[in-house]
N, CA, C and O atoms as a GROMACS GRO file, in nm:
protein
  576
    1MET      N    1  16.385   7.330  10.148
    1MET     CA    2  16.295   7.349  10.287
    1MET      C    3  16.209   7.498  10.233
    1MET      O    4  16.271   7.592  10.184
    2SER      N    5  16.106   7.499  10.246
    2SER     CA    6  16.018   7.581  10.209
    2SER      C    7  15.889   7.596  10.293
    2SER      O    8  15.808   7.505  10.303
    3PHE      N    9  15.874   7.723  10.355
    3PHE     CA   10  15.780   7.760  10.458
    3PHE      C   11  15.668   7.864  10.435
    3PHE      O   12  15.700   7.970  10.382
    4GLN      N   13  15.532   7.841  10.473
    4GLN     CA   14  15.431   7.956  10.409
    4GLN      C   15  15.459   8.076  10.506
    4GLN      O   16  15.475   8.071  10.628
    5ILE      N   17  15.462   8.175  10.429
    5ILE     CA   18  15.476   8.302  10.515
    5ILE      C   19  15.343   8.387  10.500
    5ILE      O   20  15.279   8.382  10.395
    6GLY      N   21  15.310   8.452  10.588
    6GLY     CA   22  15.220   8.585  10.539
    6GLY      C   23  15.154   8.654  10.437
    6GLY      O   24  15.042   8.642  10.390
    7ASN      N   25  15.270   8.748  10.406
    7ASN     CA   26  15.243   8.793  10.308
    7ASN      C   27  15.366   8.837  10.228
    7ASN      O   28  15.466   8.803  10.292
    8ASN      N   29  15.397   8.898  10.116
    8ASN     CA   30  15.493   8.940  10.030
    8ASN      C   31  15.612   8.991  10.115
    8ASN      O   32  15.727   8.948  10.122
    9GLN      N   33  15.541   9.114  10.190
    9GLN     CA   34  15.644   9.191  10.240
    9GLN      C   35  15.726   9.122  10.382
    9GLN      O   36  15.825   9.171  10.436
   10ALA      N   37  15.660   9.007  10.422
   10ALA     CA   38  15.752   8.923  10.531
   10ALA      C   39  15.829   8.866  10.453
   10ALA      O   40  15.937   8.860  10.512
   11ARG      N   41  15.840   8.803  10.320
   11ARG     CA   42  15.895   8.707  10.259
   11ARG      C   43  16.051   8.745  10.216
   11ARG      O   44  16.144   8.668  10.194
   12SER      N   45  16.045   8.906  10.212
   12SER     CA   46  16.160   8.958  10.202
   12SER      C   47  16.234   8.983  10.291
   12SER      O   48  16.354   9.009  10.282
   13ARG      N   49  16.137   8.975  10.435
   13ARG     CA   50  16.258   9.024  10.518
   13ARG      C   51  16.323   8.864  10.600
   13ARG      O   52  16.396   8.864  10.699
   14GLY      N   53  16.276   8.738  10.528
   14GLY     CA   54  16.336   8.632  10.633
   14GLY      C   55  16.213   8.545  10.633
   14GLY      O   56  16.115   8.574  10.565
   15THR      N   57  16.219   8.446  10.703
   15THR     CA   58  16.091   8.320  10.765
   15THR      C   59  16.031   8.396  10.904
   15THR      O   60  16.096   8.429  11.003
   16VAL      N   61  15.892   8.411  10.881
   16VAL     CA   62  15.852   8.468  11.012
   16VAL      C   63  15.795   8.350  11.072
   16VAL      O   64  15.743   8.270  10.994
   17ALA      N   65  15.796   8.323  11.204
   17ALA     CA   66  15.728   8.246  11.286
   17ALA      C   67  15.617   8.302  11.344
   17ALA      O   68  15.587   8.417  11.312
   18ARG      N   69  15.549   8.240  11.425
   18ARG     CA   70  15.436   8.286  11.540
   18ARG      C   71  15.430   8.164  11.655
   18ARG      O   72  15.406   8.045  11.631
   19ILE      N   73  15.463   8.232  11.806
   19ILE     CA   74  15.438   8.170  11.882
   19ILE      C   75  15.308   8.224  11.929
   19ILE      O   76  15.290   8.346  11.920
   20ASN      N   77  15.202   8.137  11.986
   20ASN     CA   78  15.107   8.161  12.065
   20ASN      C   79  15.088   8.090  12.229
   20ASN      O   80  15.087   7.968  12.244
   21VAL      N   81  15.077   8.160  12.311
   21VAL     CA   82  15.046   8.103  12.442
   21VAL      C   83  14.887   8.138  12.442
   21VAL      O   84  14.838   8.250  12.424
   22ARG      N   85  14.822   8.024  12.463
   22ARG     CA   86  14.676   8.034  12.478
   22ARG      C   87  14.662   8.028  12.623
   22ARG      O   88  14.742   7.965  12.693
   23ASP      N   89  14.550   8.099  12.677
   23ASP     CA   90  14.478   8.063  12.779
   23ASP      C   91  14.604   8.050  12.917
   23ASP      O   92  14.629   7.955  12.991
   24LEU      N   93  14.651   8.163  12.911
   24LEU     CA   94  14.752   8.136  13.039
   24LEU      C   95  14.666   8.217  13.157
   24LEU      O   96  14.655   8.340  13.150
   25ARG      N   97  14.619   8.157  13.242
   25ARG     CA   98  14.566   8.173  13.352
   25ARG      C   99  14.611   8.248  13.506
   25ARG      O  100  14.658   8.172  13.591
   26LEU      N  101  14.599   8.374  13.534
   26LEU     CA  102  14.685   8.437  13.632
   26LEU      C  103  14.548   8.524  13.717
   26LEU      O  104  14.430   8.540  13.687
   27ARG      N  105  14.627   8.564  13.829
   27ARG     CA  106  14.535   8.604  13.902
   27ARG      C  107  14.645   8.750  13.978
   27ARG      O  108  14.752   8.746  14.039
   28THR      N  109  14.560   8.860  13.939
   28THR     CA  110  14.606   8.986  13.988
   28THR      C  111  14.523   9.106  14.024
   28THR      O  112  14.412   9.121  13.972
   29PHE      N  113  14.587   9.217  14.138
   29PHE     CA  114  14.465   9.317  14.142
   29PHE      C  115  14.452   9.381  13.995
   29PHE      O  116  14.550   9.391  13.920
   30ILE      N  117  14.310   9.428  13.956
   30ILE     CA  118  14.282   9.478  13.869
   30ILE      C  119  14.134   9.555  13.850
   30ILE      O  120  14.027   9.501  13.879
   31GLY      N  121  14.145   9.669  13.805
   31GLY     CA  122  14.007   9.750  13.887
   31GLY      C  123  14.051   9.877  13.976
   31GLY      O  124  14.157   9.902  14.033
   32PHE      N  125  13.935   9.942  13.966
   32PHE     CA  126  13.943  10.042  14.070
   32PHE      C  127  13.843  10.079  14.162
   32PHE      O  128  13.836  10.184  14.225
   33ASN      N  129  13.754   9.966  14.164
   33ASN     CA  130  13.637   9.966  14.254
   33ASN      C  131  13.694   9.923  14.366
   33ASN      O  132  13.778   9.833  14.366
   34PRO      N  133  13.641  10.006  14.505
   34PRO     CA  134  13.746   9.928  14.616
   34PRO      C  135  13.692   9.768  14.619
   34PRO      O  136  13.751   9.744  14.724
   35GLU      N  137  13.648   9.680  14.598
   35GLU     CA  138  13.666   9.517  14.635
   35GLU      C  139  13.815   9.540  14.514
   35GLU      O  140  13.932   9.544  14.553
   36GLU      N  141  13.782   9.550  14.397
   36GLU     CA  142  13.882   9.498  14.331
   36GLU      C  143  14.026   9.540  14.360
   36GLU      O  144  14.116   9.479  14.303
   37LYS      N  145  14.054   9.645  14.448
   37LYS     CA  146  14.154   9.683  14.485
   37LYS      C  147  14.225   9.585  14.616
   37LYS      O  148  14.344   9.561  14.638
   38GLU      N  149  14.115   9.545  14.682
   38GLU     CA  150  14.141   9.444  14.790
   38GLU      C  151  14.166   9.311  14.746
   38GLU      O  152  14.252   9.247  14.807
   39LYS      N  153  14.116   9.265  14.665
   39LYS     CA  154  14.122   9.121  14.632
   39LYS      C  155  14.186   9.058  14.472
   39LYS      O  156  14.129   9.087  14.366
   40LYS      N  157  14.278   8.995  14.475
   40LYS     CA  158  14.298   8.928  14.325
   40LYS      C  159  14.172   8.880  14.246
   40LYS      O  160  14.075   8.821  14.294
   41GLN      N  161  14.195   8.922  14.092
   41GLN     CA  162  14.087   8.883  14.016
   41GLN      C  163  14.146   8.749  13.919
   41GLN      O  164  14.269   8.746  13.918
   42ASP      N  165  14.092   8.659  13.852
   42ASP     CA  166  14.119   8.603  13.800
   42ASP      C  167  14.154   8.688  13.616
   42ASP      O  168  14.074   8.776  13.584
   43ILE      N  169  14.246   8.660  13.535
   43ILE     CA  170  14.243   8.713  13.416
   43ILE      C  171  14.280   8.598  13.306
   43ILE      O  172  14.339   8.502  13.355
   44VAL      N  173  14.262   8.594  13.199
   44VAL     CA  174  14.317   8.514  13.105
   44VAL      C  175  14.393   8.578  13.010
   44VAL      O  176  14.348   8.682  12.962
   45VAL      N  177  14.503   8.536  12.973
   45VAL     CA  178  14.628   8.624  12.878
   45VAL      C  179  14.642   8.508  12.740
   45VAL      O  180  14.658   8.387  12.756
   46ASN      N  181  14.634   8.560  12.636
   46ASN     CA  182  14.660   8.515  12.512
   46ASN      C  183  14.751   8.606  12.457
   46ASN      O  184  14.731   8.727  12.465
   47LEU      N  185  14.873   8.546  12.387
   47LEU     CA  186  14.969   8.628  12.313
   47LEU      C  187  15.001   8.572  12.211
   47LEU      O  188  15.022   8.450  12.207
   48GLU      N  189  15.009   8.639  12.124
   48GLU     CA  190  15.071   8.595  11.986
   48GLU      C  191  15.194   8.681  11.912
   48GLU      O  192  15.187   8.799  11.876
   49ILE      N  193  15.281   8.612  11.901
   49ILE     CA  194  15.393   8.712  11.902
   49ILE      C  195  15.469   8.620  11.753
   49ILE      O  196  15.485   8.502  11.724
   50ASP      N  197  15.494   8.728  11.699
   50ASP     CA  198  15.544   8.679  11.544
   50ASP      C  199  15.695   8.731  11.538
   50ASP      O  200  15.720   8.843  11.584
   51TYR      N  201  15.791   8.655  11.484
   51TYR     CA  202  15.916   8.720  11.472
   51TYR      C  203  16.008   8.634  11.379
   51TYR      O  204  15.956   8.534  11.327
   52LEU      N  205  16.119   8.658  11.356
   52LEU     CA  206  16.222   8.661  11.221
   52LEU      C  207  16.277   8.536  11.276
   52LEU      O  208  16.352   8.539  11.374
   53VAL      N  209  16.240   8.419  11.215
   53VAL     CA  210  16.324   8.265  11.273
   53VAL      C  211  16.447   8.286  11.233
   53VAL      O  212  16.461   8.346  11.126
   54ASN      N  213  16.546   8.250  11.297
   54ASN     CA  214  16.710   8.217  11.272
   54ASN      C  215  16.719   8.088  11.194
   54ASN      O  216  16.649   7.995  11.234
   55GLU      N  217  16.788   8.072  11.100
   55GLU     CA  218  16.785   7.965  11.012
   55GLU      C  219  16.858   7.876  11.132
   55GLU      O  220  16.799   7.768  11.141
   56ARG      N  221  16.926   7.882  11.191
   56ARG     CA  222  16.980   7.787  11.277
   56ARG      C  223  16.888   7.749  11.385
   56ARG      O  224  16.908   7.633  11.422
   57ALA      N  225  16.803   7.805  11.442
   57ALA     CA  226  16.675   7.743  11.508
   57ALA      C  227  16.596   7.648  11.413
   57ALA      O  228  16.544   7.544  11.454
   58LEU      N  229  16.590   7.686  11.297
   58LEU     CA  230  16.542   7.578  11.211
   58LEU      C  231  16.563   7.469  11.162
   58LEU      O  232  16.499   7.396  11.086
   59ARG      N  233  16.725   7.458  11.242
   59ARG     CA  234  16.815   7.340  11.221
   59ARG      C  235  16.832   7.292  11.363
   59ARG      O  236  16.925   7.218  11.396
   60ASP      N  237  16.750   7.332  11.438
   60ASP     CA  238  16.737   7.276  11.614
   60ASP      C  239  16.827   7.312  11.700
   60ASP      O  240  16.847   7.244  11.800
   61HIS      N  241  16.906   7.441  11.674
   61HIS     CA  242  16.997   7.506  11.761
   61HIS      C  243  16.902   7.579  11.860
   61HIS      O  244  16.860   7.688  11.821
   62VAL      N  245  16.857   7.532  11.995
   62VAL     CA  246  16.823   7.590  12.077
   62VAL      C  247  16.858   7.733  12.143
   62VAL      O  248  16.786   7.793  12.223
   63GLU      N  249  16.969   7.770  12.099
   63GLU     CA  250  17.064   7.889  12.135
   63GLU      C  251  16.980   8.007  12.052
   63GLU      O  252  16.972   8.119  12.102
   64ASP      N  253  16.928   7.982  11.944
   64ASP     CA  254  16.920   8.066  11.832
   64ASP      C  255  16.745   8.067  11.824
   64ASP      O  256  16.698   8.103  11.716
   65ALA      N  257  16.668   8.036  11.911
   65ALA     CA  258  16.548   8.057  11.907
   65ALA      C  259  16.484   8.122  11.985
   65ALA      O  260  16.521   8.109  12.101
   66LEU      N  261  16.380   8.205  11.965
   66LEU     CA  262  16.330   8.275  12.085
   66LEU      C  263  16.264   8.202  12.193
   66LEU      O  264  16.184   8.114  12.161
   67ASP      N  265  16.285   8.226  12.316
   67ASP     CA  266  16.271   8.171  12.435
   67ASP      C  267  16.098   8.240  12.457
   67ASP      O  268  16.066   8.356  12.480
   68TYR      N  269  16.015   8.122  12.441
   68TYR     CA  270  15.884   8.184  12.471
   68TYR      C  271  15.852   8.144  12.622
   68TYR      O  272  15.759   8.195  12.685
   69LYS      N  273  15.933   8.055  12.671
   69LYS     CA  274  15.936   8.029  12.829
   69LYS      C  275  15.988   8.162  12.894
   69LYS      O  276  15.916   8.210  12.982
   70VAL      N  277  16.100   8.227  12.862
   70VAL     CA  278  16.182   8.370  12.918
   70VAL      C  279  16.029   8.431  12.915
   70VAL      O  280  15.970   8.460  13.019
   71ILE      N  281  15.979   8.445  12.796
   71ILE     CA  282  15.851   8.565  12.778
   71ILE      C  283  15.754   8.545  12.895
   71ILE      O  284  15.725   8.634  12.974
   72THR      N  285  15.715   8.441  12.897
   72THR     CA  286  15.604   8.399  12.936
   72THR      C  287  15.610   8.411  13.119
   72THR      O  288  15.515   8.438  13.191
   73LYS      N  289  15.726   8.389  13.154
   73LYS     CA  290  15.792   8.397  13.279
   73LYS      C  291  15.801   8.536  13.320
   73LYS      O  292  15.784   8.560  13.440
   74ARG      N  293  15.823   8.623  13.248
   74ARG     CA  294  15.837   8.780  13.281
   74ARG      C  295  15.696   8.848  13.260
   74ARG      O  296  15.671   8.954  13.317
   75VAL      N  297  15.604   8.786  13.177
   75VAL     CA  298  15.446   8.835  13.172
   75VAL      C  299  15.380   8.747  13.330
   75VAL      O  300  15.281   8.794  13.387
   76ILE      N  301  15.421   8.673  13.361
   76ILE     CA  302  15.356   8.595  13.461
   76ILE      C  303  15.401   8.683  13.587
   76ILE      O  304  15.315   8.739  13.655
   77ARG      N  305  15.519   8.694  13.613
   77ARG     CA  306  15.596   8.791  13.714
   77ARG      C  307  15.551   8.936  13.710
   77ARG      O  308  15.531   8.976  13.825
   78HIS      N  309  15.528   9.032  13.612
   78HIS     CA  310  15.451   9.180  13.573
   78HIS      C  311  15.316   9.133  13.635
   78HIS      O  312  15.274   9.192  13.734
   79VAL      N  313  15.251   9.035  13.584
   79VAL     CA  314  15.095   9.054  13.624
   79VAL      C  315  15.082   8.996  13.753
   79VAL      O  316  14.997   9.056  13.821
   80GLU      N  317  15.138   8.897  13.813
   80GLU     CA  318  15.093   8.861  13.952
   80GLU      C  319  15.167   8.962  14.076
   80GLU      O  320  15.137   8.976  14.194
   81ASN      N  321  15.287   9.030  13.987
   81ASN     CA  322  15.277   9.135  14.138
   81ASN      C  323  15.252   9.270  14.073
   81ASN      O  324  15.344   9.351  14.080
   82GLY      N  325  15.172   9.297  14.028
   82GLY     CA  326  15.131   9.446  13.945
   82GLY      C  327  14.990   9.434  14.035
   82GLY      O  328  14.946   9.337  14.097
   83ARG      N  329  14.943   9.553  14.020
   83ARG     CA  330  14.855   9.630  14.053
   83ARG      C  331  14.787   9.727  13.936
   83ARG      O  332  14.866   9.818  13.910
   84PHE      N  333  14.675   9.734  13.864
   84PHE     CA  334  14.613   9.780  13.751
   84PHE      C  335  14.520   9.835  13.778
   84PHE      O  336  14.453   9.768  13.856
   85LEU      N  337  14.464   9.954  13.747
   85LEU     CA  338  14.346  10.058  13.761
   85LEU      C  339  14.268   9.966  13.612
   85LEU      O  340  14.169   9.893  13.621
   86LEU      N  341  14.319   9.988  13.526
   86LEU     CA  342  14.257   9.970  13.363
   86LEU      C  343  14.336   9.849  13.281
   86LEU      O  344  14.456   9.826  13.267
   87LEU      N  345  14.210   9.776  13.230
   87LEU     CA  346  14.273   9.656  13.128
   87LEU      C  347  14.369   9.721  13.060
   87LEU      O  348  14.485   9.679  13.056
   88GLU      N  349  14.329   9.832  12.998
   88GLU     CA  350  14.445   9.904  12.882
   88GLU      C  351  14.573   9.932  12.944
   88GLU      O  352  14.646   9.982  12.859
   89LYS      N  353  14.634   9.921  13.062
   89LYS     CA  354  14.753   9.940  13.115
   89LYS      C  355  14.824   9.812  13.121
   89LYS      O  356  14.944   9.797  13.098
   90LEU      N  357  14.722   9.700  13.161
   90LEU     CA  358  14.747   9.575  13.199
   90LEU      C  359  14.809   9.536  13.050
   90LEU      O  360  14.929   9.511  13.036
   91VAL      N  361  14.731   9.534  12.958
   91VAL     CA  362  14.770   9.486  12.828
   91VAL      C  363  14.856   9.538  12.767
   91VAL      O  364  14.927   9.466  12.697
   92ALA      N  365  14.878   9.682  12.769
   92ALA     CA  366  14.994   9.773  12.700
   92ALA      C  367  15.131   9.729  12.772
   92ALA      O  368  15.237   9.724  12.709
   93ASP      N  369  15.124   9.703  12.885
   93ASP     CA  370  15.270   9.638  12.966
   93ASP      C  371  15.289   9.473  12.867
   93ASP      O  372  15.365   9.441  12.776
   94VAL      N  373  15.188   9.404  12.934
   94VAL     CA  374  15.219   9.258  12.844
   94VAL      C  375  15.258   9.294  12.664
   94VAL      O  376  15.272   9.204  12.581
   95VAL      N  377  15.262   9.340  12.654
   95VAL     CA  378  15.280   9.389  12.458
   95VAL      C  379  15.424   9.422  12.482
   95VAL      O  380  15.512   9.376  12.409
   96SER      N  381  15.455   9.514  12.598
   96SER     CA  382  15.580   9.552  12.575
   96SER      C  383  15.678   9.464  12.596
   96SER      O  384  15.787   9.470  12.538
   97ILE      N  385  15.640   9.360  12.694
   97ILE     CA  386  15.714   9.290  12.729
   97ILE      C  387  15.764   9.178  12.623
   97ILE      O  388  15.877   9.129  12.625
   98CYS      N  389  15.638   9.139  12.510
   98CYS     CA  390  15.635   9.068  12.412
   98CYS      C  391  15.722   9.076  12.296
   98CYS      O  392  15.764   8.992  12.216
   99CYS      N  393  15.745   9.254  12.315
   99CYS     CA  394  15.824   9.295  12.215
   99CYS      C  395  15.951   9.333  12.224
   99CYS      O  396  16.009   9.404  12.143
  100GLU      N  397  16.007   9.277  12.342
  100GLU     CA  398  16.164   9.354  12.382
  100GLU      C  399  16.238   9.266  12.315
  100GLU      O  400  16.347   9.295  12.364
  101HIS      N  401  16.259   9.186  12.246
  101HIS     CA  402  16.333   9.118  12.186
  101HIS      C  403  16.343   9.178  12.036
  101HIS      O  404  16.237   9.216  11.985
  102PRO      N  405  16.472   9.190  11.956
  102PRO     CA  406  16.469   9.261  11.813
  102PRO      C  407  16.390   9.186  11.719
  102PRO      O  408  16.323   9.247  11.636
  103SER      N  409  16.390   9.055  11.723
  103SER     CA  410  16.359   8.984  11.624
  103SER      C  411  16.183   8.972  11.601
  103SER      O  412  16.115   8.922  11.510
  104VAL      N  413  16.154   9.030  11.708
  104VAL     CA  414  15.953   9.020  11.731
  104VAL      C  415  15.928   9.135  11.604
  104VAL      O  416  15.981   9.246  11.602
  105GLN      N  417  15.846   9.087  11.510
  105GLN     CA  418  15.808   9.162  11.443
  105GLN      C  419  15.667   9.251  11.492
  105GLN      O  420  15.651   9.371  11.474
  106SER      N  421  15.578   9.164  11.554
  106SER     CA  422  15.441   9.191  11.580
  106SER      C  423  15.390   9.107  11.726
  106SER      O  424  15.425   8.991  11.749
  107ALA      N  425  15.317   9.172  11.800
  107ALA     CA  426  15.241   9.098  11.895
  107ALA      C  427  15.113   9.174  11.936
  107ALA      O  428  15.076   9.286  11.971
  108ARG      N  429  15.072   9.067  11.914
  108ARG     CA  430  14.881   9.085  11.993
  108ARG      C  431  14.860   9.012  12.096
  108ARG      O  432  14.877   8.890  12.097
  109VAL      N  433  14.806   9.110  12.232
  109VAL     CA  434  14.740   9.038  12.346
  109VAL      C  435  14.657   9.064  12.367
  109VAL      O  436  14.644   9.186  12.377
  110THR      N  437  14.552   8.993  12.386
  110THR     CA  438  14.431   8.966  12.474
  110THR      C  439  14.408   8.947  12.625
  110THR      O  440  14.486   8.860  12.664
  111ILE      N  441  14.355   8.979  12.694
  111ILE     CA  442  14.349   8.951  12.850
  111ILE      C  443  14.193   8.977  12.850
  111ILE      O  444  14.130   9.068  12.796
  112ASP      N  445  14.144   8.862  12.934
  112ASP     CA  446  14.002   8.839  12.960
  112ASP      C  447  13.974   8.862  13.088
  112ASP      O  448  14.045   8.802  13.169
  113LYS      N  449  13.878   8.942  13.138
  113LYS     CA  450  13.869   8.929  13.274
  113LYS      C  451  13.711   8.902  13.287
  113LYS      O  452  13.623   8.984  13.261
  114PRO      N  453  13.693   8.756  13.339
  114PRO     CA  454  13.625   8.696  13.335
  114PRO      C  455  13.514   8.716  13.468
  114PRO      O  456  13.544   8.682  13.582
  115HIS      N  457  13.402   8.766  13.436
  115HIS     CA  458  13.309   8.782  13.532
  115HIS      C  459  13.263   8.956  13.572
  115HIS      O  460  13.180   9.001  13.651
  116ALA      N  461  13.363   9.024  13.472
  116ALA     CA  462  13.352   9.161  13.497
  116ALA      C  463  13.212   9.208  13.488
  116ALA      O  464  13.162   9.296  13.559
  117LEU      N  465  13.159   9.146  13.401
  117LEU     CA  466  13.004   9.193  13.398
  117LEU      C  467  12.906   9.110  13.416
  117LEU      O  468  12.909   8.997  13.366
  118ARG      N  469  12.805   9.152  13.491
  118ARG     CA  470  12.724   9.020  13.554
  118ARG      C  471  12.644   8.906  13.445
  118ARG      O  472  12.601   8.795  13.475
  119PHE      N  473  12.640   8.964  13.330
  119PHE     CA  474  12.550   8.871  13.294
  119PHE      C  475  12.631   8.817  13.106
  119PHE      O  476  12.577   8.765  13.009
  120ALA      N  477  12.814   8.877  13.138
  120ALA     CA  478  12.883   8.825  13.048
  120ALA      C  479  12.978   8.704  13.090
  120ALA      O  480  12.994   8.674  13.209
  121ASP      N  481  13.031   8.647  13.001
  121ASP     CA  482  13.137   8.535  13.072
  121ASP      C  483  13.264   8.649  13.076
  121ASP      O  484  13.310   8.684  13.185
  122SER      N  485  13.303   8.689  12.984
  122SER     CA  486  13.403   8.814  13.058
  122SER      C  487  13.401   8.905  12.969
  122SER      O  488  13.323   8.898  12.874
  123VAL      N  489  13.491   9.010  12.986
  123VAL     CA  490  13.522   9.128  12.893
  123VAL      C  491  13.676   9.118  12.908
  123VAL      O  492  13.747   9.105  13.008
  124SER      N  493  13.710   9.132  12.736
  124SER     CA  494  13.852   9.121  12.706
  124SER      C  495  13.893   9.237  12.625
  124SER      O  496  13.813   9.270  12.537
  125LEU      N  497  14.004   9.307  12.635
  125LEU     CA  498  14.065   9.397  12.526
  125LEU      C  499  14.194   9.343  12.497
  125LEU      O  500  14.259   9.271  12.573
  126THR      N  501  14.229   9.381  12.381
  126THR     CA  502  14.337   9.320  12.265
  126THR      C  503  14.387   9.476  12.226
  126THR      O  504  14.327   9.583  12.213
  127LEU      N  505  14.533   9.432  12.216
  127LEU     CA  506  14.605   9.550  12.172
  127LEU      C  507  14.739   9.505  12.064
  127LEU      O  508  14.808   9.407  12.096
  128THR      N  509  14.757   9.548  11.992
  128THR     CA  510  14.869   9.485  11.866
  128THR      C  511  14.975   9.610  11.900
  128THR      O  512  14.953   9.722  11.947
  129TYR      N  513  15.113   9.537  11.852
  129TYR     CA  514  15.206   9.597  11.842
  129TYR      C  515  15.280   9.559  11.704
  129TYR      O  516  15.303   9.442  11.674
  130ASP      N  517  15.312   9.657  11.632
  130ASP     CA  518  15.374   9.613  11.456
  130ASP      C  519  15.532   9.699  11.466
  130ASP      O  520  15.540   9.817  11.501
  131ALA      N  521  15.642   9.619  11.429
  131ALA     CA  522  15.761   9.650  11.457
  131ALA      C  523  15.766   9.777  11.299
  131ALA      O  524  15.850   9.867  11.305
  132ASP      N  525  15.700   9.770  11.209
  132ASP     CA  526  15.710   9.813  11.108
  132ASP      C  527  15.649   9.924  11.129
  132ASP      O  528  15.720  10.023  11.115
  133GLU      N  529  15.532   9.944  11.162
  133GLU     CA  530  15.460  10.111  11.207
  133GLU      C  531  15.544  10.160  11.339
  133GLU      O  532  15.537  10.279  11.372
  134HIS      N  533  15.615  10.076  11.408
  134HIS     CA  534  15.673  10.125  11.514
  134HIS      C  535  15.788  10.242  11.434
  134HIS      O  536  15.792  10.365  11.432
  135ARG      N  537  15.875  10.131  11.372
  135ARG     CA  538  15.980  10.236  11.294
  135ARG      C  539  15.950  10.367  11.218
  135ARG      O  540  16.016  10.470  11.231
  136GLN      N  541  15.830  10.349  11.126
  136GLN     CA  542  15.789  10.444  11.056
  136GLN      C  543  15.746  10.554  11.148
  136GLN      O  544  15.759  10.670  11.108
  137MET      N  545  15.695  10.530  11.270
  137MET     CA  546  15.663  10.615  11.379
  137MET      C  547  15.789  10.728  11.430
  137MET      O  548  15.773  10.849  11.448
  138ASN      N  549  15.915  10.648  11.446
  138ASN     CA  550  15.976  10.703  11.491
  138ASN      C  551  16.107  10.779  11.419
  138ASN      O  552  16.206  10.844  11.456
  139PHE      N  553  16.053  10.735  11.302
  139PHE     CA  554  16.143  10.794  11.149
  139PHE      C  555  16.053  10.932  11.139
  139PHE      O  556  16.118  11.036  11.130
  140LEU      N  557  15.939  10.938  11.140
  140LEU     CA  558  15.843  11.068  11.115
  140LEU      C  559  15.885  11.116  11.286
  140LEU      O  560  15.888  11.237  11.307
  141GLU      N  561  15.900  11.070  11.343
  141GLU     CA  562  15.923  11.186  11.469
  141GLU      C  563  16.065  11.240  11.465
  141GLU      O  564  16.092  11.342  11.528
  142ARG      N  565  16.153  11.180  11.398
  142ARG     CA  566  16.285  11.232  11.404
  142ARG      C  567  16.271  11.361  11.302
  142ARG      O  568  16.318  11.472  11.328
  143VAL      N  569  16.191  11.325  11.170
  143VAL     CA  570  16.214  11.431  11.072
  143VAL      C  571  16.141  11.532  11.094
  143VAL      O  572  16.181  11.635  11.040
  144SER      N  573  16.014  11.540  11.176
  144SER     CA  574  15.935  11.663  11.178
  144SER      C  575  16.023  11.773  11.295
  144SER      O  576  15.980  11.886  11.318
   0.00000   0.00000   0.00000
């Protein structure tokens, strides 16, 4: 069995899979204007999570797969129960939720805030997490 992997570095670590959750529509308190603090607004969440897929998961063993439903439910709960002044904080929180599992190699989260500007369909913000960069930063902090 052969799988297409994005780059040579990923090949040396194993098979990388990508989970995409597209257009998750939620409502939350987002913004710092008085009306934004009083009324929930629609947001649209898109997640990309790259993880090292377990060989047993490739053979259909459910217990060895990364459970995107668990991640998505945590995102929903956090977003819908939260209050956020800035889109940056909301996106950073969602990235953190996506990266809690140790097999996650990278995550990219984009959140759209529809109708945030009068003549635009939406305003969005994207943040990316990379486990390799994070490990390098932790190493550099320990050595300095």
